[in-house]
C-alpha positions as a printed Julia matrix, in Angstrom:
102×3 Matrix{Float64}:
  12.42  158.32   24.54
  11.17  161.78   25.3
   9.06  163.87   23.18
  12.12  166.06   22.9
  14.09  163.69   20.91
  11.46  163.35   17.86
  11.92  167.02   17.48
  15.02  166.47   15.65
  13.6   163.86   13.39
  10.38  165.96   12.94
  12.73  169.47   11.92
  13.45  168.46    8.23
   9.65  167.91    7.32
   8.49  171.3     9.21
   7.56  173.14    6.04
   5.7   170.17    4.68
   3.99  169.72    7.81
   2.73  173.57    8.17
   1.74  173.32    4.62
  -0.31  170.2     5.09
  -2.02  171.96    7.82
  -2.86  175.05    5.82
  -4.24  172.56    3.08
  -6.25  171.01    5.62
  -7.72  174.05    7.07
  -8.42  175.4     3.49
 -10.37  172.09    2.79
 -12.49  172.51    5.75
 -13.31  176.0     4.83
 -14.49  175.0     1.47
 -16.58  171.83    2.8
 -18.26  174.09    5.33
 -19.21  176.32    2.59
 -21.01  173.8     0.76
 -24.03  173.68    3.03
 -24.46  177.6     2.96
 -24.27  177.51   -0.9
 -27.21  174.81   -0.76
 -29.17  177.09    1.48
 -28.84  179.97   -0.92
 -29.93  177.89   -3.6
 -32.83  176.87   -1.87
 -33.75  180.29   -0.82
 -32.96  182.4    -3.69
 -33.4   179.9    -6.57
 -35.93  177.06   -5.72
 -38.33  178.97   -3.53
 -38.73  181.98   -6.28
 -38.42  179.64   -9.3
 -35.06  181.45  -10.21
 -33.19  178.91  -12.42
 -30.23  181.4   -13.43
 -29.62  181.83   -9.46
 -29.87  177.94   -9.29
 -27.35  177.2   -12.12
 -24.92  179.81  -10.95
 -25.0   178.67   -7.08
 -24.67  175.05   -8.62
 -21.65  175.81  -10.68
 -19.99  177.71   -7.79
 -20.5   174.7    -5.39
 -19.37  172.43   -8.11
 -15.87  174.67   -8.25
 -15.74  174.76   -4.54
 -15.92  170.62   -4.59
 -13.36  170.57   -7.06
 -11.15  173.01   -5.33
 -11.68  170.98   -2.15
 -10.71  167.75   -3.54
  -7.6   169.03   -5.04
  -6.65  170.52   -1.53
  -7.24  167.16    0.19
  -5.28  165.23   -2.5
  -2.34  167.94   -1.77
  -2.79  167.51    2.17
  -2.74  163.62    1.71
   0.53  163.68   -0.49
   2.16  165.98    1.9
   0.95  164.23    5.15
   2.1   160.77    3.55
   5.44  162.37    2.77
   6.08  163.54    6.28
   4.97  160.43    7.84
   7.13  158.02    5.62
  10.38  160.22    5.91
   9.69  160.5     9.67
   9.36  157.03   10.12
  12.46  156.15    8.04
  14.77  158.57    9.89
  13.68  157.12   12.95
  14.4   153.5    11.71
  17.52  154.46   10.19
  18.68  156.07   13.57
  17.44  152.82   15.58
  19.36  150.61   13.16
  22.73  152.7    13.51
  22.08  152.71   17.15
  21.82  148.79   17.66
  24.27  147.87   14.76
  23.9   145.43   12.51
  22.54  141.92   13.46
  23.71  139.7    10.87
């Protein structure tokens, strides 16, 4: 079975797939900003002993972590939905093709 035959099964889940990919890229963005925020905490807060900067960046980092977690949950939900639907559609198609073996 060629890859082109799979496109018919993927098509109903195209929007979910693109949304899952967007959520994944967004998650990566937020995850990669955390080390930069830690750098700013050390450079602008810890070394000069400025506790307000430490608190501000810590809350920002906490917010980014929560956003990243929510995006990851959404990505997982959509990815599982696409995978389960795709698999069910292929199984149904194969079952119809070979017929009932009762």
